[in-house]
C-alpha positions as CSV (number, residue, x, y, z in Angstrom):
1,M,-7.1,-3.6,15.0
2,Q,-4.5,-5.3,17.1
3,D,-5.8,-3.9,20.4
4,L,-9.3,-5.0,19.7
5,A,-8.1,-8.5,18.7
6,N,-6.1,-8.8,21.9
7,S,-9.0,-7.7,24.0
8,A,-11.2,-10.3,22.4
9,I,-8.8,-13.1,23.1
10,E,-8.2,-12.0,26.7
11,T,-11.9,-11.9,27.4
12,A,-12.4,-15.3,25.8
13,K,-9.7,-16.9,28.0
14,K,-11.1,-15.3,31.1
15,R,-14.5,-16.7,30.3
16,G,-13.1,-20.3,30.0
17,A,-11.8,-20.7,26.4
18,S,-8.9,-23.0,26.0
19,Y,-8.2,-21.5,22.5
20,A,-9.4,-18.4,20.7
21,D,-8.7,-16.7,17.4
22,V,-9.9,-13.4,15.9
23,R,-10.3,-12.0,12.5
24,V,-10.8,-8.3,12.0
25,M,-12.0,-7.5,8.5
26,D,-12.1,-4.1,6.7
27,I,-13.5,-4.6,3.2
28,R,-14.0,-1.8,0.7
29,H,-16.0,-2.3,-2.6
30,R,-16.5,-0.3,-5.8
31,D,-18.7,-1.6,-8.6
32,I,-19.4,0.2,-11.9
33,S,-21.3,-1.0,-15.0
34,T,-22.5,0.7,-18.2
35,K,-25.0,-0.4,-20.8
36,N,-25.7,1.3,-24.2
37,G,-24.2,4.6,-23.2
38,E,-25.7,4.8,-19.7
39,V,-24.4,4.1,-16.3
40,G,-26.1,1.0,-15.0
41,T,-24.4,0.4,-11.6
42,L,-22.4,2.8,-9.4
43,A,-21.9,1.4,-5.9
44,E,-19.3,1.9,-3.3
45,S,-19.3,0.6,0.3
46,E,-17.1,-0.3,3.2
47,S,-17.7,-2.9,5.9
48,L,-15.8,-3.4,9.1
49,G,-16.3,-6.2,11.6
50,I,-14.7,-8.8,13.8
51,G,-15.3,-12.6,14.1
52,I,-14.3,-14.5,17.2
53,R,-13.9,-18.3,17.3
54,V,-13.2,-20.2,20.5
55,I,-12.9,-23.6,22.0
56,A,-14.5,-23.9,25.4
57,S,-15.5,-27.1,27.2
58,G,-14.1,-29.0,24.3
59,A,-16.4,-27.5,21.6
60,W,-16.4,-24.7,19.0
61,G,-18.2,-21.4,19.4
62,F,-18.4,-18.5,17.1
63,A,-19.7,-14.9,17.2
64,S,-19.2,-11.7,15.2
65,T,-20.0,-8.0,15.6
66,D,-19.6,-4.7,13.9
67,R,-19.6,-2.9,17.3
68,L,-15.9,-2.2,17.3
69,T,-15.6,-0.7,20.7
70,R,-13.8,-2.4,23.6
71,E,-17.2,-3.2,25.2
72,G,-18.7,-4.5,21.9
73,V,-15.7,-6.8,21.2
74,Q,-15.7,-8.1,24.8
75,A,-19.4,-8.9,24.6
76,C,-18.9,-10.7,21.3
77,A,-16.1,-12.8,22.8
78,A,-18.2,-13.7,25.8
79,E,-21.0,-14.7,23.5
80,A,-18.7,-17.0,21.5
81,V,-17.7,-18.8,24.7
82,E,-21.3,-19.2,25.8
83,I,-22.1,-20.7,22.4
84,A,-19.2,-23.1,22.7
85,K,-20.3,-24.2,26.1
86,A,-23.9,-24.7,24.9
87,S,-22.5,-26.8,21.9
88,A,-20.5,-28.9,24.3
89,L,-23.8,-30.3,25.7
90,A,-24.2,-32.3,22.5
91,K,-20.6,-33.1,21.7
92,R,-19.4,-36.7,21.1
93,E,-15.7,-35.9,21.8
94,N,-13.5,-32.9,22.6
95,V,-12.2,-30.8,19.7
96,A,-8.5,-31.5,19.2
97,L,-6.4,-29.1,17.2
98,A,-3.5,-30.3,15.0
99,P,-0.1,-29.1,16.2
100,E,0.9,-26.0,14.3
101,K,3.7,-23.4,14.7
102,T,3.0,-19.8,15.5
103,Y,3.4,-17.2,12.8
104,V,3.9,-13.4,13.0
105,D,3.9,-11.8,9.5
106,T,2.6,-9.1,7.2
107,W,1.7,-9.6,3.6
108,Q,0.4,-7.4,0.8
109,N,0.0,-8.2,-2.9
110,P,2.0,-5.9,-5.1
111,F,0.1,-3.2,-7.0
112,L,1.1,0.1,-8.6
113,K,-2.1,2.2,-8.5
114,D,-4.8,2.1,-5.8
115,P,-8.1,2.0,-7.8
116,F,-9.9,3.8,-5.0
117,R,-7.6,6.8,-5.5
118,I,-8.6,7.0,-9.2
119,P,-11.7,9.3,-9.6
120,V,-14.8,7.3,-10.2
121,E,-15.7,9.8,-13.0
122,Q,-12.5,8.7,-14.8
123,Q,-13.4,5.1,-14.5
124,I,-16.9,5.7,-15.8
125,D,-15.6,7.7,-18.8
126,L,-13.3,4.8,-19.8
127,L,-16.2,2.4,-19.8
128,L,-18.5,4.8,-21.7
129,A,-15.7,5.4,-24.3
130,A,-15.4,1.6,-24.9
131,D,-19.2,1.4,-25.0
132,K,-19.3,4.0,-27.7
133,E,-16.7,2.3,-29.8
134,M,-18.7,-1.0,-29.7
135,R,-21.9,0.7,-30.7
136,R,-20.2,2.2,-33.8
137,V,-20.2,-1.2,-35.3
138,K,-23.4,-1.9,-37.3
139,G,-25.3,-4.9,-35.9
140,I,-24.4,-4.4,-32.2
141,T,-27.6,-4.5,-30.1
142,V,-26.2,-4.2,-26.6
143,A,-22.8,-2.9,-25.5
144,E,-21.8,-3.3,-21.8
145,G,-18.8,-2.7,-19.6
146,T,-17.9,-3.4,-15.9
147,M,-15.3,-2.6,-13.4
148,A,-15.0,-4.0,-9.9
149,F,-12.5,-3.3,-7.1
150,R,-12.0,-4.8,-3.6
151,R,-9.6,-3.9,-0.9
152,I,-9.5,-6.5,1.9
153,D,-7.6,-5.6,5.0
154,Q,-7.5,-8.6,7.4
155,L,-5.9,-9.2,10.7
156,F,-5.7,-12.8,12.2
157,V,-4.6,-13.2,15.8
158,S,-4.7,-16.4,17.9
159,S,-4.2,-17.2,21.5
160,A,-1.5,-19.6,20.4
161,G,0.6,-16.5,19.5
162,S,0.0,-16.0,15.8
163,S,-0.5,-12.6,14.3
164,I,-0.9,-12.3,10.5
165,H,-1.9,-9.1,8.7
166,Q,-2.9,-9.2,5.1
167,I,-3.9,-6.6,2.6
168,K,-5.4,-7.8,-0.8
169,M,-6.1,-5.4,-3.6
170,Q,-8.3,-6.9,-6.3
171,S,-9.2,-5.3,-9.6
172,G,-11.1,-6.4,-12.6
173,A,-12.8,-5.1,-15.8
174,G,-14.4,-6.3,-19.0
175,I,-16.5,-5.3,-22.0
176,F,-19.2,-7.3,-23.7
177,A,-20.9,-6.9,-27.1
178,T,-24.2,-8.6,-28.0
179,S,-25.8,-8.8,-31.5
180,F,-29.4,-9.9,-32.3
181,A,-30.1,-11.1,-35.8
182,G,-33.4,-12.8,-36.5
183,T,-33.8,-15.6,-33.9
184,E,-30.0,-15.7,-33.2
185,I,-28.1,-14.0,-30.5
186,Q,-24.3,-13.8,-30.5
187,K,-22.1,-12.4,-27.7
188,R,-18.4,-11.6,-27.5
189,S,-16.4,-10.7,-24.4
190,Y,-13.0,-9.1,-23.7
191,P,-10.7,-9.9,-22.0
192,S,-12.8,-12.8,-20.6
193,S,-16.4,-13.7,-20.0
194,F,-18.4,-13.8,-16.7
195,G,-17.7,-10.3,-15.5
196,G,-14.3,-9.7,-17.0
197,Q,-10.8,-10.5,-15.9
198,H,-10.0,-10.1,-12.1
199,M,-6.6,-10.4,-10.4
200,L,-4.7,-9.3,-7.3
201,Q,-3.5,-6.1,-8.9
202,G,-4.3,-2.4,-8.8
203,Y,-5.8,-0.1,-11.5
204,E,-2.8,-0.8,-13.7
205,L,-4.5,-4.1,-14.6
206,V,-7.5,-2.2,-16.1
207,E,-5.2,0.1,-18.0
208,S,-3.3,-2.9,-19.5
209,F,-6.5,-4.2,-21.1
210,D,-6.9,-1.1,-23.4
211,L,-10.6,-1.5,-23.3
212,V,-11.3,1.3,-25.8
213,G,-8.6,0.1,-28.2
214,N,-10.1,-3.4,-28.3
215,A,-13.8,-2.4,-28.3
216,G,-14.2,-2.1,-32.1
217,R,-12.5,-5.4,-32.8
218,L,-14.6,-7.1,-30.2
219,A,-17.8,-5.7,-31.7
220,E,-16.8,-6.7,-35.2
221,E,-16.1,-10.3,-34.1
222,C,-19.4,-10.4,-32.4
223,V,-21.3,-9.5,-35.6
224,A,-19.2,-11.8,-37.7
225,L,-20.2,-14.8,-35.5
226,H,-23.6,-14.7,-37.3
227,S,-22.1,-15.6,-40.6
228,A,-19.2,-17.8,-39.3
229,A,-19.0,-21.4,-40.3
230,Q,-20.4,-23.8,-37.6
């Protein structure tokens, strides 16, 4: 990552950039969902690319690529400079950066268990077990569960001398019970709505929710909403 970022900045400066910064991003995703005893979503992907931002002739230019070879990165940096020079034809004034110190640092959010090292079959089994517990409750029409994981590995390097490496591990999960009765629909979620609870943690976050242990209570509360006082 560092070598590619340095190559991009060097190329941009040779092409006439007065400033350049680079972000190399490596992002991994895993998404799982279940519904009424069946797997609804099972997707895993990884994307890797570089974005290059420059100031040339007093204007901004930006380009990005997933061709992470020296030649690909150099071509991307050259394109960013050409875009900046083209933008300069319509500028009203030169870009002026605020004064800022340089930073060299590495940061990673703390986590105990890498969710991508947990077998996906184990994660699916957990959601299906919670799904089964919700459907044990009479009156439940739809039982759903989700898990989502993101690993974002990002390197920022600037021609001003900054180099910042960050790794962010995001995990989240939730279960949802829906009950139809006549013309009324009630829904209950745990531990939160809109796709569950997500935080900068590892798989230990999902384990802390005890989805299976809370599934029955959640379903009973959902059905009880039909007869609850307004």
